[in-house]
C-alpha positions as CSV (number, residue, x, y, z in Angstrom):
1,X,14.4,-6.5,2.7
2,X,15.2,-2.8,2.5
3,X,17.6,-1.3,5.0
4,X,18.3,2.4,5.1
5,X,20.8,4.5,6.9
6,X,18.9,7.0,9.0
7,X,19.6,9.8,11.4
8,X,17.2,10.1,14.3
9,X,17.4,13.5,16.0
10,X,15.3,14.8,18.9
11,X,13.1,17.8,17.9
12,X,15.1,20.0,20.2
13,X,18.3,19.0,18.5
14,X,20.0,18.0,21.8
15,X,20.7,14.4,20.8
16,X,20.9,12.3,17.7
17,X,21.8,8.8,16.6
18,X,22.6,7.1,13.3
19,X,21.2,3.6,12.7
20,X,20.3,1.2,10.0
21,X,16.5,1.0,9.8
22,X,14.2,-1.5,8.1
23,X,11.7,0.0,5.7
24,X,8.5,-1.9,6.6
25,X,5.4,-1.0,4.4
26,X,3.4,-3.5,6.5
27,X,4.0,-1.3,9.6
28,X,1.0,1.0,8.9
29,X,-0.1,4.0,10.7
30,X,-2.1,7.2,10.4
31,X,1.0,9.4,11.0
32,X,4.8,9.0,10.6
33,X,6.1,6.5,13.2
34,X,9.5,5.0,14.0
35,X,9.8,1.9,16.2
36,X,12.9,2.0,18.3
37,X,14.6,-0.6,20.5
38,X,14.7,0.6,24.1
39,X,18.4,1.2,24.1
40,X,18.2,3.7,21.3
41,X,15.2,5.5,23.0
42,X,17.4,5.7,26.2
43,X,20.3,7.1,24.2
44,X,18.1,9.8,22.8
45,X,16.8,10.5,26.4
46,X,13.3,11.1,25.1
47,X,11.9,11.3,28.7
48,X,13.6,14.7,28.9
49,X,11.3,16.2,26.4
50,X,8.1,14.2,26.5
51,X,6.1,11.8,28.6
52,X,5.3,8.5,26.9
53,X,1.8,7.1,26.7
54,X,0.7,3.5,26.6
55,X,-0.1,2.4,23.1
56,X,-1.3,-0.8,21.5
57,X,-0.6,-1.8,18.0
58,X,-2.1,-4.8,16.1
59,X,0.5,-7.0,14.5
60,X,0.2,-8.6,11.1
61,X,-1.0,-11.9,12.7
62,X,-3.6,-10.1,14.8
63,X,-1.7,-10.0,18.1
64,X,-1.9,-6.9,20.3
65,X,1.5,-5.5,21.1
66,X,1.9,-3.1,24.0
67,X,4.3,-0.2,23.3
68,X,5.2,3.2,24.6
69,X,4.5,6.2,22.3
70,X,6.2,9.5,22.3
71,X,4.3,11.9,20.1
72,X,6.2,13.9,17.5
73,X,9.5,13.9,19.4
74,X,12.1,13.1,16.6
75,X,13.2,14.3,13.2
76,X,14.1,11.5,10.9
77,X,16.5,11.7,7.9
78,X,17.5,9.2,5.3
79,X,21.3,9.5,4.8
80,X,23.0,8.3,1.6
81,X,26.5,8.8,0.2
82,X,25.3,11.8,-1.9
83,X,22.1,13.1,-0.3
84,X,20.2,13.6,2.9
85,X,16.4,13.5,2.7
86,X,14.3,14.9,5.6
87,X,13.7,15.9,8.2
88,X,10.3,14.4,8.8
89,X,8.8,14.8,12.3
90,X,7.8,11.5,13.6
91,X,6.3,9.8,16.7
92,X,8.4,7.2,18.4
93,X,7.1,3.8,19.4
94,X,9.3,1.9,21.9
95,X,9.3,-1.8,22.5
96,X,11.5,-3.6,25.0
97,X,11.5,-6.6,22.7
98,X,12.4,-4.7,19.5
99,X,15.8,-5.5,18.0
100,X,15.6,-3.3,14.9
101,X,14.6,0.2,14.0
102,X,11.5,0.1,11.8
103,X,10.0,2.9,9.6
104,X,6.3,2.9,9.0
105,X,4.5,3.4,5.7
106,X,3.7,7.1,6.3
107,X,7.3,7.9,7.4
108,X,8.7,6.2,4.3
109,X,6.3,8.2,2.1
110,X,7.2,11.5,3.6
111,X,10.9,10.6,3.2
112,X,10.2,10.0,-0.5
113,X,11.5,6.4,-0.4
114,X,10.3,4.2,-3.3
115,X,11.0,0.4,-3.1
116,X,11.9,-1.0,-6.6
117,X,12.6,-4.6,-5.8
118,X,11.7,-6.4,-2.6
119,X,14.0,-9.3,-3.1
120,X,17.1,-7.3,-4.2
121,X,16.5,-4.4,-1.8
122,X,16.8,-1.8,-4.5
123,X,15.2,1.5,-4.0
124,X,15.3,5.2,-5.0
125,X,14.0,8.6,-4.0
126,X,10.7,9.6,-5.7
127,X,12.4,12.2,-7.8
128,X,14.9,9.6,-9.1
129,X,12.4,7.1,-10.5
130,X,13.6,5.7,-13.8
131,X,17.0,7.4,-13.4
132,X,18.7,5.8,-10.4
133,X,18.7,2.6,-8.3
134,X,20.1,2.5,-4.8
135,X,21.1,-0.6,-2.9
136,X,20.0,-1.6,0.6
137,X,22.5,-1.6,3.4
C-alpha cells in the first residue's frame, strides 16, 4: 500500500490540513478527486465556499456508496522531505464512514506519482523514474 504525505488547502487559501493519504488507483474518476473523512472536511470548513451535492460512487464490489461532493474546492500537494508537487485542483468526496484520505487515479496522475512496487510501497515522481525510489509513509 502506498501512503503519501499531502497538504489539502481550500482554493481560497483560508484553511489547510496535512494528512497521510492512500494512493488508490482502483478509485477511478473522470476528474481529480480526494475522499475525505468527515472530520477533515469539517476542519477545512468547505461549506463556507461551496454547497455539496449528493453523489453516488460504485465500489469495486458493485455496491453504491452515497457521498457528498464539493466540486473543485481544494488544492492538493504531495509533500516530501525534499520536494512539494502540486497544486492540483480537486473535487472533494466526503463520507461519514471513511477513515482514511484516498487519492483517485486522476489526482495521482496530475501529481506525477508513479507506483514502483505495490508490496513494498515504493514510488517516485514521474521525472525521477529510473533515478530515485521513495518509500511509503
